[in-house]
C-alpha positions as CSV (number, residue, x, y, z in Angstrom):
1,M,0.0,0.0,0.0
2,K,1.2,3.5,-0.8
3,Y,0.2,6.9,0.4
4,Y,-0.5,9.9,-1.8
5,F,-1.1,13.5,-1.0
6,F,-4.4,14.5,-2.7
7,Y,-5.7,18.1,-2.4
8,G,-4.0,18.4,1.0
9,S,-5.1,15.0,2.4
10,V,-3.2,11.8,2.8
11,V,-4.9,8.9,0.9
12,A,-4.0,5.2,1.2
13,L,-4.3,3.3,-2.1
14,T,-4.3,-0.4,-2.9
15,A,-2.0,-1.9,-5.5
16,G,-4.6,-1.7,-8.2
17,A,-5.3,1.9,-7.4
18,V,-1.6,2.6,-7.4
19,A,-1.3,1.1,-10.9
20,F,-4.2,3.3,-12.1
21,V,-2.7,6.4,-10.6
22,G,0.6,5.5,-12.2
23,M,-1.1,5.4,-15.6
24,F,-2.8,8.8,-14.8
25,D,0.6,10.3,-13.9
26,L,2.1,9.0,-17.1
27,A,-0.7,10.4,-19.1
28,I,-0.3,13.7,-17.5
29,S,3.4,13.6,-18.1
30,E,2.9,12.7,-21.7
31,Y,0.4,15.5,-22.1
32,K,2.7,18.0,-20.7
33,T,5.5,16.8,-22.9
34,S,3.4,17.1,-26.0
35,A,2.3,20.6,-25.1
36,Q,5.9,21.5,-24.4
37,L,7.1,20.0,-27.7
38,A,4.4,21.9,-29.6
39,A,5.4,25.2,-27.9
40,E,9.1,24.4,-28.6
41,A,8.4,23.6,-32.2
42,F,6.4,26.8,-32.6
43,A,9.2,28.8,-31.0
44,E,11.8,27.1,-33.3
45,R,9.7,27.9,-36.4
46,R,9.5,31.5,-35.3
47,K,13.2,31.6,-34.5
48,S,13.9,30.0,-37.9
49,I,11.8,32.6,-39.7
50,E,13.4,35.5,-37.8
51,G,16.8,34.0,-38.5
52,R,16.1,33.7,-42.2
53,I,14.9,37.3,-42.3
54,Q,18.0,38.5,-40.4
55,E,20.3,36.5,-42.7
56,A,18.6,37.9,-45.8
57,R,19.0,41.4,-44.6
58,E,22.7,40.9,-43.8
59,R,23.3,39.3,-47.2
60,S,21.5,42.1,-49.0
61,S,23.3,44.8,-47.1
62,K,26.2,45.3,-49.5
63,V,24.9,44.4,-52.9
64,K,26.7,45.8,-55.9
65,G,24.8,44.8,-59.0
66,L,24.3,45.1,-62.7
67,Y,21.1,45.3,-64.7
68,V,20.3,42.4,-67.0
69,T,17.5,42.4,-69.6
70,A,15.1,39.5,-70.0
71,D,16.6,38.6,-73.4
72,V,20.1,38.4,-72.0
73,A,19.0,36.5,-69.0
74,R,17.4,33.9,-71.3
75,G,20.7,33.6,-73.2
76,G,18.8,32.2,-76.2
77,S,20.9,33.6,-79.0
78,A,24.7,33.1,-79.3
79,S,25.4,36.7,-78.6
80,G,22.9,36.7,-75.7
81,H,24.5,33.6,-74.2
82,E,27.9,35.1,-74.5
83,L,26.9,38.4,-72.9
84,R,25.1,36.6,-70.0
85,A,28.3,34.5,-69.4
86,H,30.3,37.7,-69.3
87,L,28.1,39.4,-66.7
88,V,28.3,36.3,-64.5
89,A,32.0,36.3,-64.9
90,L,32.1,40.0,-63.8
91,A,30.1,39.0,-60.7
92,K,32.7,36.3,-59.9
93,T,35.9,38.3,-60.6
94,T,35.1,41.9,-59.6
95,E,33.3,43.7,-56.8
96,I,30.0,43.0,-58.5
97,N,28.0,40.5,-56.4
98,G,24.5,40.8,-57.7
99,L,22.4,40.9,-60.8
100,V,19.0,42.7,-61.4
101,I,17.0,40.7,-63.9
102,D,14.0,41.8,-65.8
103,V,10.9,39.6,-65.3
104,K,8.2,42.1,-66.2
105,E,8.6,45.2,-68.4
106,V,6.2,47.7,-69.8
107,C,4.7,45.1,-72.2
108,G,4.1,42.8,-69.3
109,P,5.6,39.5,-68.0
110,D,8.8,38.6,-69.9
111,Y,10.5,35.4,-68.8
112,H,10.6,31.6,-69.5
113,E,9.9,30.0,-66.2
114,A,12.1,26.8,-66.5
115,S,15.1,28.5,-67.9
116,L,14.9,31.5,-65.5
117,K,14.5,29.2,-62.5
118,E,17.6,27.3,-63.6
119,F,19.6,30.5,-64.2
120,V,18.6,31.9,-60.7
121,S,19.7,28.6,-59.1
122,E,23.0,28.8,-60.9
123,L,23.6,32.3,-59.6
124,R,22.7,31.5,-56.1
125,R,25.0,28.5,-56.0
126,A,27.8,30.9,-57.1
127,G,26.9,33.2,-54.2
128,I,25.5,35.9,-56.5
129,W,22.5,37.9,-55.1
130,T,19.5,37.7,-57.4
131,I,17.0,40.5,-57.8
132,A,13.9,40.4,-60.0
133,R,12.9,43.7,-61.6
134,I,9.2,44.1,-61.8
135,V,7.6,47.1,-63.7
136,V,4.4,47.8,-61.9
137,F,1.8,50.2,-63.2
138,K,3.1,50.8,-66.8
139,D,1.9,47.5,-68.3
140,A,0.2,46.8,-71.6
141,S,-0.4,43.1,-71.1
142,E,-3.9,43.1,-69.5
143,I,-5.7,45.3,-71.9
144,E,-7.7,42.5,-73.5
145,A,-8.4,40.6,-70.3
146,H,-9.1,43.6,-68.1
147,P,-9.7,46.8,-70.0
148,E,-11.5,48.1,-66.9
149,W,-8.1,48.4,-65.1
150,Y,-6.7,51.0,-67.5
151,L,-6.6,54.7,-67.7
152,T,-8.7,56.1,-70.5
153,R,-9.0,59.4,-72.2
154,A,-11.1,61.9,-70.2
155,S,-13.3,62.2,-73.2
156,A,-14.1,58.5,-73.1
157,K,-15.2,58.4,-69.4
158,K,-17.0,55.1,-68.4
159,T,-19.8,54.5,-66.0
160,G,-18.5,51.2,-64.8
161,D,-16.0,48.4,-65.3
162,E,-18.3,46.3,-67.4
163,C,-18.8,49.2,-69.7
164,A,-15.1,49.4,-70.4
165,R,-15.0,45.7,-71.3
166,K,-18.0,45.9,-73.7
167,K,-16.6,49.0,-75.4
168,Y,-13.3,47.3,-76.0
169,L,-14.8,44.1,-77.3
170,R,-17.3,45.9,-79.6
171,A,-14.5,48.0,-81.1
172,K,-12.4,44.9,-81.6
173,S,-15.2,42.9,-83.3
174,N,-15.9,45.8,-85.6
175,G,-12.4,45.8,-86.8
176,G,-11.6,49.2,-85.3
177,D,-8.9,50.3,-83.0
178,A,-10.0,48.8,-79.7
179,T,-7.4,50.7,-77.8
180,A,-8.1,54.1,-79.2
181,H,-9.9,55.3,-76.1
182,F,-7.1,54.3,-73.7
183,W,-4.8,57.0,-72.3
184,R,-1.2,56.7,-73.2
185,D,1.9,58.5,-72.0
186,R,4.4,60.4,-74.2
187,K,6.1,57.2,-75.4
188,G,2.8,55.4,-76.1
189,G,2.7,53.4,-72.9
190,Y,-0.5,52.1,-71.2
191,W,-1.0,52.6,-67.5
192,L,-2.9,50.6,-64.9
193,D,-4.9,52.4,-62.2
194,P,-2.9,52.2,-58.9
195,A,-6.1,52.4,-56.9
196,S,-7.8,49.4,-58.6
197,E,-8.2,46.4,-56.3
198,G,-7.9,44.1,-59.3
199,V,-4.7,45.7,-60.4
200,R,-3.2,45.4,-56.9
201,S,-4.1,41.8,-56.6
202,Y,-2.6,41.1,-60.0
203,I,0.7,42.7,-59.0
204,V,0.9,40.8,-55.7
205,E,0.0,37.4,-57.3
206,F,2.5,37.9,-60.0
207,S,5.2,38.8,-57.4
208,K,4.5,35.6,-55.5
209,K,5.1,33.6,-58.7
210,I,8.5,35.3,-59.1
211,V,9.4,34.6,-55.5
212,D,8.8,30.9,-56.1
213,L,11.4,31.0,-58.9
214,G,14.0,31.4,-56.1
215,F,14.9,35.1,-56.3
216,D,16.5,36.7,-53.2
217,E,14.8,40.0,-53.8
218,L,12.0,41.7,-55.7
219,Q,12.6,45.2,-57.0
220,F,9.6,47.3,-58.2
221,D,9.9,50.0,-60.9
222,Y,7.3,52.4,-62.3
223,I,5.7,52.1,-58.9
224,R,3.9,55.5,-59.3
225,F,1.3,57.5,-61.3
226,P,2.3,58.5,-64.8
227,S,4.6,61.5,-65.1
228,D,4.6,62.6,-68.7
229,G,2.1,63.2,-71.5
230,D,-1.2,65.0,-71.1
231,V,-1.8,63.6,-67.6
232,D,-4.7,66.0,-67.0
233,Q,-6.6,64.1,-69.7
234,A,-6.3,60.8,-68.0
235,F,-9.4,59.2,-66.5
236,Y,-8.9,56.7,-63.7
237,P,-11.6,54.0,-63.3
238,A,-10.9,53.4,-59.6
239,W,-9.2,56.4,-58.2
240,D,-11.8,59.1,-57.5
241,G,-9.3,61.9,-57.0
242,K,-10.5,62.6,-53.5
243,S,-7.5,61.0,-51.8
244,S,-4.1,62.3,-52.8
245,K,-1.8,60.4,-55.1
246,H,0.7,59.8,-52.3
247,E,-2.1,58.3,-50.1
248,V,-3.0,55.9,-52.9
249,M,0.7,54.9,-53.3
250,R,1.2,54.5,-49.5
251,S,-1.7,52.2,-49.2
252,F,-0.4,50.2,-52.2
253,F,3.1,50.0,-50.6
254,K,1.5,48.4,-47.5
255,F,-0.7,46.1,-49.5
256,L,2.2,44.9,-51.6
257,S,4.6,44.4,-48.7
258,E,2.2,42.5,-46.6
259,G,0.9,40.4,-49.5
260,V,4.4,39.3,-50.7
261,R,5.9,38.8,-47.2
262,S,3.0,36.7,-46.1
263,H,4.0,34.3,-48.9
264,K,7.7,34.5,-48.0
265,P,8.7,36.4,-44.9
266,D,12.4,36.6,-45.7
267,I,12.1,38.0,-49.2
268,I,13.8,41.3,-49.6
269,L,11.8,44.1,-51.2
270,S,13.1,47.3,-52.9
271,A,11.7,50.2,-54.9
272,D,13.0,52.3,-57.7
273,L,12.2,56.0,-57.2
274,F,13.1,59.1,-59.3
275,G,16.2,60.9,-58.3
276,Y,14.3,64.1,-57.6
277,V,12.3,62.2,-54.9
278,A,15.4,61.9,-52.8
279,T,15.7,65.7,-52.4
280,Q,12.1,66.9,-51.8
281,K,9.5,66.4,-49.1
282,E,6.3,66.9,-51.1
283,D,4.8,64.7,-53.8
284,S,5.7,66.1,-57.3
285,G,2.5,64.7,-58.8
286,I,3.3,61.0,-59.3
287,G,2.5,59.8,-55.8
288,Q,6.1,59.2,-54.6
289,R,7.1,60.7,-51.3
290,L,10.1,59.6,-49.4
291,E,8.4,59.6,-46.1
292,D,5.7,57.2,-47.3
293,V,8.1,54.4,-48.1
294,G,8.0,53.7,-44.3
295,N,9.0,50.2,-43.4
296,Y,7.4,48.6,-46.5
297,F,10.7,48.3,-48.4
298,D,14.2,47.2,-47.3
299,Y,16.0,49.3,-49.9
300,I,15.3,52.4,-51.9
301,S,17.0,52.7,-55.3
302,F,17.0,56.3,-56.3
303,M,17.9,56.8,-60.0
304,V,20.4,59.5,-59.3
305,Y,21.6,59.7,-62.9
306,P,23.6,63.0,-63.4
307,S,22.3,63.2,-67.0
308,H,18.7,63.1,-65.9
309,Y,18.5,66.3,-63.9
310,Y,17.0,68.3,-66.8
311,N,15.8,71.1,-64.5
312,G,19.0,71.2,-62.5
313,L,19.5,70.1,-58.9
314,Y,18.5,72.3,-56.0
315,I,18.7,71.1,-52.4
316,P,18.2,73.6,-49.7
317,A,20.7,73.9,-46.8
318,D,19.6,72.4,-43.5
319,A,20.8,73.8,-40.2
320,V,19.9,70.7,-38.2
321,S,22.0,68.2,-40.1
322,G,24.6,70.8,-41.2
323,F,23.8,70.1,-44.9
324,R,25.2,73.0,-46.9
325,G,22.8,72.7,-49.8
326,V,23.5,72.6,-53.6
327,N,22.3,74.5,-56.6
328,F,23.3,73.0,-60.0
329,S,22.2,73.8,-63.5
330,F,21.7,70.9,-65.8
331,A,25.1,71.4,-67.3
332,E,26.7,71.7,-63.8
333,A,25.0,68.5,-62.7
334,R,26.5,66.6,-65.6
335,A,29.9,68.1,-64.9
336,N,29.7,67.0,-61.3
337,P,28.5,63.4,-61.2
338,A,30.0,62.6,-57.8
339,A,28.5,65.7,-56.2
340,V,25.0,64.9,-57.6
341,V,25.1,61.4,-56.3
342,E,26.6,62.3,-52.9
343,H,24.4,65.3,-52.1
344,S,21.2,63.6,-53.2
345,L,21.8,60.4,-51.2
346,L,23.1,62.4,-48.2
347,F,19.9,64.4,-48.0
348,A,17.8,61.3,-48.4
349,R,19.7,59.4,-45.8
350,N,19.3,62.3,-43.3
351,F,15.6,62.4,-44.1
352,L,15.1,58.7,-43.4
353,D,17.2,58.9,-40.3
354,G,15.3,61.9,-39.0
355,K,18.4,64.1,-39.0
356,N,17.2,67.1,-40.8
357,G,14.8,69.9,-40.2
358,T,11.9,68.4,-42.1
359,T,11.8,65.3,-39.9
360,T,12.5,66.6,-36.4
361,F,10.5,68.3,-33.7
362,M,11.8,71.7,-34.5
363,G,9.8,73.4,-31.7
364,R,11.4,71.2,-29.0
365,A,14.6,72.9,-27.9
366,L,16.6,71.9,-24.9
367,P,16.4,74.2,-21.8
368,G,18.8,77.0,-22.1
369,A,18.9,77.0,-25.9
370,T,18.9,80.7,-26.8
371,S,19.7,80.8,-30.5
372,S,18.1,79.2,-33.5
373,V,21.3,77.2,-34.1
374,A,21.2,75.9,-30.6
375,A,17.6,75.0,-31.0
376,S,18.3,73.3,-34.2
377,R,21.1,71.2,-32.7
378,S,19.1,70.3,-29.7
379,A,16.2,69.2,-32.0
380,M,18.5,66.5,-33.3
381,L,18.2,64.8,-29.9
382,F,14.5,64.3,-30.6
383,S,15.0,63.0,-34.1
384,I,12.7,60.1,-35.1
385,P,13.8,57.8,-37.9
386,R,11.3,57.8,-40.7
387,S,12.2,54.4,-42.0
388,R,14.5,51.4,-41.6
389,A,14.9,51.3,-45.4
390,R,18.4,51.8,-46.6
391,L,19.7,53.4,-49.8
392,R,21.1,51.4,-52.7
393,P,21.1,53.8,-55.7
394,W,21.0,53.3,-59.4
395,L,24.1,54.8,-61.1
396,E,24.5,55.5,-64.8
397,D,27.0,53.5,-66.8
398,F,25.9,54.7,-70.3
399,F,28.0,56.9,-72.5
400,H,27.2,60.4,-73.6
401,E,29.4,61.7,-76.5
402,D,28.6,65.3,-75.6
403,D,30.2,64.8,-72.1
404,R,33.4,63.8,-73.8
405,I,33.3,66.7,-76.2
406,A,32.5,69.2,-73.4
407,G,35.4,67.8,-71.3
408,R,33.0,66.6,-68.6
409,P,33.7,63.3,-66.7
410,H,32.8,60.3,-68.8
411,G,33.7,56.6,-69.1
412,I,35.8,55.1,-66.4
413,E,36.2,58.4,-64.5
414,K,32.4,59.1,-64.5
415,V,31.4,55.6,-63.4
416,R,34.0,55.3,-60.6
417,A,33.2,58.8,-59.3
418,Q,29.6,57.9,-58.9
419,I,30.5,54.6,-57.1
420,D,32.9,56.3,-54.7
421,A,30.3,59.0,-53.9
422,A,27.6,56.4,-53.1
423,E,30.0,54.5,-50.9
424,R,30.9,57.7,-49.0
425,V,27.3,58.1,-48.0
426,G,26.5,54.6,-47.1
427,P,27.8,51.0,-47.1
428,H,24.7,49.4,-48.6
429,G,25.8,49.0,-52.1
430,W,24.8,50.4,-55.6
431,L,23.5,49.2,-59.0
432,L,24.8,50.1,-62.4
433,W,22.3,50.7,-65.3
434,N,23.0,50.2,-69.0
435,A,20.1,49.2,-71.2
436,A,22.5,47.3,-73.5
437,N,24.0,45.4,-70.6
438,V,27.5,46.6,-71.6
439,Y,29.4,47.9,-68.6
440,T,32.7,49.7,-68.0
441,E,34.6,46.8,-66.5
442,Q,37.8,49.0,-66.0
443,A,35.8,51.0,-63.4
444,L,35.2,48.0,-61.2
445,K,37.6,46.7,-58.6
446,K,38.9,43.2,-59.1
447,E,38.4,40.6,-56.4
């Protein structure tokens, strides 16, 4: 006979009862063990996800990449295969360690799934960071399937989505120009409505498919409203004009980030923004504001091409951060590629870090601050970072004959000057753009 304490009392049990209690004790023990195992498994999975996210952020933190067109990535022709092999060789023998590959351009998706998946696997085995470039709202591929998603001429306003579809099909069946009523930009490009729920879902679902091909990162371009052409004549089927363009884009940033990360939490996301966006606080009419990027993207790739500042480059001085400001004409911008890159990125970095007057509590000065300078300096102590996103700029590696003729930096000097300027501002890498995929190898450091 054994004695057990039961709710504060001593109870004597027979041998049979002891056996039953032993089984009960074992069951309880097993139950606790199972619960503990489940909790430990959950914690391990969470730790694993967080570990993968941290690892991805660390691996992506110093990417130096080259742009690759879809045709070259396919390597179908002899010349395309040779060029692709050369770009891979650059990534293995120079400081280049990443490739940005087109998977969706202005005409829509542009890739062969099997061959691209194999190429991505090859790159990853070689330790090369893989980035899929996705053109977002400038997309002509869905006109027939979803004409209701597209901007139309203001003179061809529709009363509903189904009306757009019927009008398109009727014009097509009659042998006419079924696309005549769609709005197009200066280059003839078609645009999707950023406020359309259907458009947003289309972009997210496409992005998930690309994630499944094995890419390390997705990069989104044309992630904005149209910027050129007679934009005042564009009619939006979903956006009612009551909310601002930057509010529309901010909500899309959130929708995109959450949708893709729910599919793969450790995917890295980046966005291409105009170079001008790096140096201004307010929306310039395309919905891109630096402060709206928030925590939805890991990297921002400003296109700080010195040859693209057609209106010059003006950045005001800022007393809080000590930024001295810059005022370049178009010609001066092209003559000073390093300064354009460095000043633009420095201003943007200060903005994201909350270290300039537009992002700090300017009214909160430390006790005893008696001058505007002292107040500005003390305001830095109350700086609030705007975003954890880091800068990884696009730099130009395309030749301008007039730069050479005018005696401005060009070729090796110009490319290296931009790279060095970007690295002075931050250690998070850079990307080189050349539409022909031919790069200035002599400007790259050997490794």
